[in-house]
N, C-alpha and C positions, 0 to 999 in steps of 0.2 A: 218345800221343806228342806232346811239346811242342817246337816249334822256336822258337828265338830268333835269327833270322838277320837280317842287315842288308844292304841294298844298299850297294855300296862305290863310288859315283861320286866324282869329284873335287869336293870342297867348295870353294866360292869364298867368301872373306870380304871383301866390299866395304869393310868398315871399315878394312882394312889400307891401302887406297888413299885413302880419304876422298873428299871432294868439294871442288872449288875454290870460292872465293867467286864467281867469274865464273859458274860452272855453277849455283850455288845461285840467283843472281839470274835467270839466263836460264831455267832449267828450272821454277822455282817462282814466277816473277814474278806471275802472275795470282792464285795462291792466297795468297801472302804479301804481295803489294803492296809489294815491295821496290824501292828505287831507290838508286843511288849518290849520295852527297853529296860525299865526298872520299876520298882514298886509293885511287883507281882503279888505280894502278900496283901495288898489293898484291893484285890480284885472283887471283894465283897461289896465295895462301895457302889451306891446306886445313883442313876441319873433319873430325874423325874420330869424332864422337859426335853423337847426336841430342839430347843433353842441353844445356841452356843454363845460364848463370850470371849472377846479378845482383850487381854489385860494390859493394853498399852499404857494407859494412864496409871494403872495400879503399880506397874513396875517403877514408876517415877515417884511413888509415895502417895498418890491421891486415891484413897479407897472409900471416900464418902458414898459413892454410888456403885460400889463394886459388887456385881452379881456373881458371887463365888460359888453358888450352888449349881452352876451349869458347867459343862465341859469347857475347859480353858484351851483356846487355840493359840499356839505360838506360830505366827506366819512370818513372812519376810520382814515386816516392820519391826516386830518384837525381837526377832533373832538378830537383825542388823544392829539394833540398839544394844542388845546384850553383848554382841561381838565387839562393839566399840569400847566396852568397859574393861577395866582390869579385873583379874580373877576375884579380888576382894570386893570390888564394887559390884561385880556380877552376882556374887553370893548374897550380898546385902540386898540388891534389887529383887532377886528371886525369893529371898526370905520374907519379903513383904507380902507376896501372894501365898507363900507356903505356910503362913501363920494361920490361914483359914482352912476349914475342912473341905477341901476341893474334892469333887468326885474323881477327876482325872485331868491330866495335862496332855495335850496332843500336839506334836510337832509335825508340821506339814512340809512338803517339798523334799522329803527324804534327807533333811539336814543331819549332819553329824551332831551328836549331843555334847554339850558342855559338861565337864566333869562335875561342876557344882550342881547342875540340874539333876544329874543321876544321884548324887549323894543326898540331896534334899528329898528326892522321891523315895529313896530307900529309908531314910531316917523317919519321914512322916508317914510312910506306908500309903502313899498316894500314887496310883498307877501313872506311869509315864509311857505314852504310846507314840508311835511314829507311823506316818503314812507317806508314800511317794507321790500322792496326789497334790496338786496345787491347792492353796488355801481356799480359793473360791469354789473350785470343783469339789473339794472335800466337804465344805459346809453344805453345798447343794445336795450331795449324796447323803450326808448325815441326816439332814432334815427329812429327806424323802424316806429314808429307812425308818426313822423313829416316828414319823407321822402315823404310819400304820400301827405301830406298837402302842402309841398313846391315844389313838382314836377311841372315843366311847363306842362300846359295842354291846349287843344283846342278842338273845336267841328267841325266835318265835316259832310257834307251831303252825305250819302251813306248807304251801308248795309254791315255788317260784319258777316262772317260765319266761323266756325271752320270746315275745310275740311281735314280729315285724320290727324288731329293734327296741320295743318297749318292755321294760321289766314289770311283769304282773305278779303280784303276790296274792295267792288264793288262800283265804282264811275261812274258818267256820268250824262247827263242831266235828268231832271225830266221826268218821263214817259217812259224811255228807257227800263225798265224791271228789275231793280235791285231787287225789292221785289219778283217778280215772280221767278227769278233765285234762290233766297235764299229759297223760299218756296219749289221749286222742290228739292233743295239740302237737306232740312230738311226731306222731304218725303223719300229720299234715305238713311236716317240714319245719316246725318250730323247735326251740332248743330248751332242754331242761337245765335249770340252774341248781335247784335243790328240792328234795321232797321230804316231808315230815318235819325235819329240823332245818331251819334257815338261820344262818348266822348273818347278822346285819351290823355294819360299822359305819359311823359317820365320818366322812371326809369333807371337812369344811362345810359346805351347804348341801351336800348330796348324801344319799345312802347307798352303800354297796352291799349286795347280798351274795352269799356263797353257801355251799353245802358243808356238811360235817366231813372232816377228813376220814372219819371212821366209816361213814355210810357211803361216801363218794356219790356216784350218780345211780344208786340203786333205789328201787321203789318197792313198796309193799302194795300189792293189788289183792284185795280180799277175794278169796276163792282160788287164787293162783299161788300167792306167796311172794317171795322176793324175786325181782327180776333186775337184770343189769341192762340199763338203757343204752350205755355205750357199746356193749357187746352186741345187743340186739339190733340197734339202729345205726351204729357207726359214730365216728367222731363228730360228724356234722350235727348230731342230735343233742349235744351237750355244750354247756358253757360254764367255765369255772367261776367267773365273777361277772356280775351284771348290776348296773345301776337300777335301783327300785324307783318306779315312778307312779304306779297305781296299785292300790289295794282293792281287790275284788272280794267283798265279804259275802259269803254264801249263806243262805238261810232257807229253811223249808217254807214253801208257799203257805201263807196264812191269809184266808179270805178277809179276815177282820183287820188286817194290817194295811196301813196306807203306804203305798210305794211311790217313788218318784216316776212321773209320767212325761213331764215336759223337759226338765233339766235346765231351767233358767238359772237356778241357783245350784252351783256345784258343791257337792259334799266334800268335806276335807277331813283328814285324819292326821295325827302327829305321832311320829316315832323318833325317839332320840332327839327331839326338838326340831325335826325336819318335817315340814308340811307336805302331805301327799294328796293326790286325788283319791277319793273314796267312792267306790261303786257298790251299793248294796243290792245284791242280785238274788231275788227269790227263785228257787228252782223246784221243779216237780217232774215226775216221770214223763219222758218223751220230749222234754224241752231241750232244744239243741244248744247247750251251753257253750260248746266249742266254737260255733259260729259267732255267738254273742261275744265270747272272749276276744275273738279276732276283731270284731266290730269295735269293742271297747278300745283296743290298741290303736286301730286306724282312726277312730274318732278323736283319741287323745293326740295323735300326730296332727290332725287337722286343726285342733284347738291351739297347738303350739305354733302353728303357722298363721294364727289369727282368725280362723274361721270357726264360728260356733253356730250350728244349724238351729238350735233353740232360740238364740238371740236374733238370728235372721228372721225366723218365723214370727217372733214377737214383734219385730220391726215392721214386717209386712202387714200383720194384723192391725197394728196401730195406724199405719198409713191408710189401710182400707177403711177403717172406722172413721177417719178424719175426712174422707172424700164425700162431699154431699151428693145425694142422689144416686149413690152406687147401689146396685142390686145386691141382695144377699147371695146371689149365685156367682158373683165375681170371684174368679179363681184366685186363690192365695199364692199358689205355686204355678210355675210355668208361664207361658205367653198369654197375657190377657186377651190378645187379639185372635188367638187360635180358635178355629171353629171345629 
């Protein structure tokens, strides 16, 4: 039986809101080494993409393919070209790009500013920023900073634990025992990522999970109350961010329900457009879910290395059935010659 089910949380797209230039400078000042030079009154302008644009051709007058809605980077090429022009020619060249509603203009390498650049920035209320980073280094850091901001993200109800390096997300109805399973795993040396509220964001083709800044690494255990996992078990028991690889969907055991017993077809689920392994796990009193969770993680690691025990058993069964004259007692596993 193969399931292809998806969690349906509300997906938030930060790119629809963008980030203001004021927030860009404030939040990423240390990493991007940005400072305002002119056009501070335009700090309300927003960036909606982590991509940048270098307006080399636009400065010469070719604007047919000019992507003016991104941060405009003036690096060595653009600045050397502008420096070779007379003040009148320079203002004319800069006026070509400043006729558009640019989000901001960023000068790299800590270059001194042309007076014409400052004047146009103030006139058009378009932020003019400067960084001491090289052009290539700045663009790399800029994209890295804003990739997180523009990544699609959502929040799910569940508990996430790092088990043997595999990110497991436990989901299921409230009170089914997600937190208790996570607590038992932490006591066995694994690491809590988040409990109750799990923030997920997509980074290219993977999902990253983390806890709520408000809750931190605290857990609610029914009958006890709120506990602080970091204080109780130490720094080794927590992890701030972890890649999510497997969803373990917990449900109460139902004798009339058909559950997976062989595993030839792997169940899949989708969150934020990313496919994950799905394990539907029925539980009942006395069942050692903690050991099963560890087994799920280890089995996932084996599959990543190309070994699938269900497929191997299927291959052995097929091989045994094709051998003429074989006794039904021929062992499927182990050494056939063993006595």
